[in-house]
N, C-alpha and C positions, 0 to 999 in steps of 0.2 A: 096861781101863786098865793100861798098863804103867808100873811104878814101880820105881825103883832108888835106893839110898842112896849118897850121896857118901862112900864109905869108901875106905881106902888099898888100892891095887892095886900089883902088882909091875911092871906094864908101864911102860916109860919113855915120856916125852912124844914122843920121836922115833918110837916105835912107834905111838903114838896118831895122830900126824900122818900116817903112812903109811896107817893104817887109814882115816882120814877121806878122804884123797886117793883111795884105791881106791874107796870108796863113792861119792863125788861124781863120780868119773870113769866110773862104769859106764854102759853104754848104757841110754837111757831111751826106750822105745818107747810102748806104750799104758800110760800111768801109771794107777795106782789109788791109793786112799787109803793102802793099805799101803805102796806105794812111797815116798811122801812121809814117812810115819811112820818107816820104816826108815832113811831118810837122816838125819832129825833124831835118832833114837835113836843112830846111829853117831856123830854130831857130839857129842852130850851125853856119851857114854861116853868119847870122846877127851878132852873137857874135864875130865871127872871125874878121869882119870888124871893130868892136869897139876896140878889143884888139890890133889891128895893127895900130891904129891911134896914132899919136904923141901927147899924152895927159899926164898931171900929173896923178899919180896913183889914187888920190882921185876923180878926175873928171872922169877918166875912169871907176872907180867903180860905181859912180853915174849914168853914162850913161848906163852901163850894167843893173843896177837895173831899171832904167826908161824904158828900152826897154823890159825887160823880165817880169816885175811885172804885167802888164795887162793880161798875159797869164796864171797866177796861179789861180786856182779855190779855192778861199778863203773859201767858204762855205763848200765844200766837205772836204777839208783838215782840217778845224776846227772841223767839225762834227766828224771825225775819232779821232782827238786829244782829244776832250772833252769827248767822250764816254758817259757813263750814267750821267755824270755831266751836259750834255746839257739839260736834262729834268728840271733842277732847274733854268734855266736862263730866264730872260726876253728877248724880241726881241732885245732891245738895247744892253744888255749884250752880246748876241749871236753875234751881229754885231761887237761889239768892239773886241771880241775874234777873229773873222774871220779876221779883219783888221790887228791885231797885228801878228797873226800866218802867214798870207800871207806875211807881211812885213819881218818877220824873215826868212821865206823860201827864199825870193828873195835875202836877204842879204847873206844868207848861200851859195846859188847857185853862186852869183857873186864872192864871195871869192874863191870858188872852181875853177871857170874859171881863175881867176887871178893867182892862184897857179899853174895852168897847162898851162899858157901862153907859147907859143913856142912848144907845143906838136902837134903831128899828131893825128887826130881823125878818128875813124872807127865806123860806125854804124854796130854792129855785129849781131844784131837780132831785128826784129820787129814782133809783133804778135797782130792780131786783136782778141778781146775776145768778150764775150757776152754783150748785152745791150749797145752797142756803145762804149765800152771801149777797150783800147789797151795798150801795153807796148813796150818800145824801150830801148835796151841796147846799151850804147855808151862806147867805150874804148879810153882812152887817153894814148899815148905813148910819154914820154918825151925824149929829146935828150940823156939823160944819161941812158936810158933803163928802167926807172921806169914806171909802169903801174897803172892807176887809172880807175875806172869804175863808170859810172853814169847811173842809171836805172830810166827811166821815166814811170809813170802811167798817161795815158791820157783818157779823155772822149770826145766823139764827138756827136754832135747833129746838127740840122739844123742851129743853131747859130754859129757853128764852133767848134774848138778844144781847150781844156784847160787842163793844167797839175794839177792833184789833189793830187799827191804825187811824191816823188822821193827818191832814195837811193844813197848815196855816199859811194863807196867802201863797199857795203853791209850794211851800217848803214842807216836804214829807218828813214827818217826825221819825218814823221807822227807819227811813234811809239815812237820816242824820245820825241816829244812834248807831246804825251799822258802820258808818264811816268812822265815827269816834271810837267805837269798840275795836274795830280792826286796827286802827292806829295804835291803840293802847296795847293790844296783843303784840304788835311789833316792838313797841317801846319796852315792854316787860318780857320780851323773848318767850312768849307763850305761857307765862306764869299766870294762870287763871285767877289765883287768889289775889295777886297784886292788882290785876285788872278790876276785880270785884271791889277791892279796897279803894281804888282810884275812883270808880263810878259811884261808890257810896259817898265818898267825900264830895263829889260834884253834886249829888242829890242834896246832901246836907247844906251845901252852900246856896242851893236854890231856896231852901227853907228860910 
């Protein structure tokens, strides 16, 4: 079990972002458990560096989002969240949904990290799966003894690794979005543009 403490480091967030980009952009051929563990280790170390900078809370949050947002697989996350409703959408509508859902996921993840600032982190399990996919389970232990879990689902290809879903303390982000979007399609009687506007408003409220 690999563990590290969220303590101050001298590297700047810009350097952290570059390190993460390099890791997620590396070629992914025959993936192993270790490949997926290393990807998430690099992600967590980059986030650690941001959290420990002396920044106002809002700037720190935005820096987290800017660093992690490019590593979220919007298309796959949105496809799962839309379910059968995806068949009714135009390409532009599909793109808009993907952008909004990816943004919301990044905001939700950033807020989770900020809530767990000061915690120690352990990557407790990493598993390579079929078709270039893998999962990594991360445990956060706060100084007061509270524990939180973050489970990542990743896909790897020759273009690198991306996160296509995650769960916070057992609450699956993709499934939650699917439930919310399905309800909105019912409320708006299948009007995709109205659902997009509603989801965009929810995203903006998270900001």
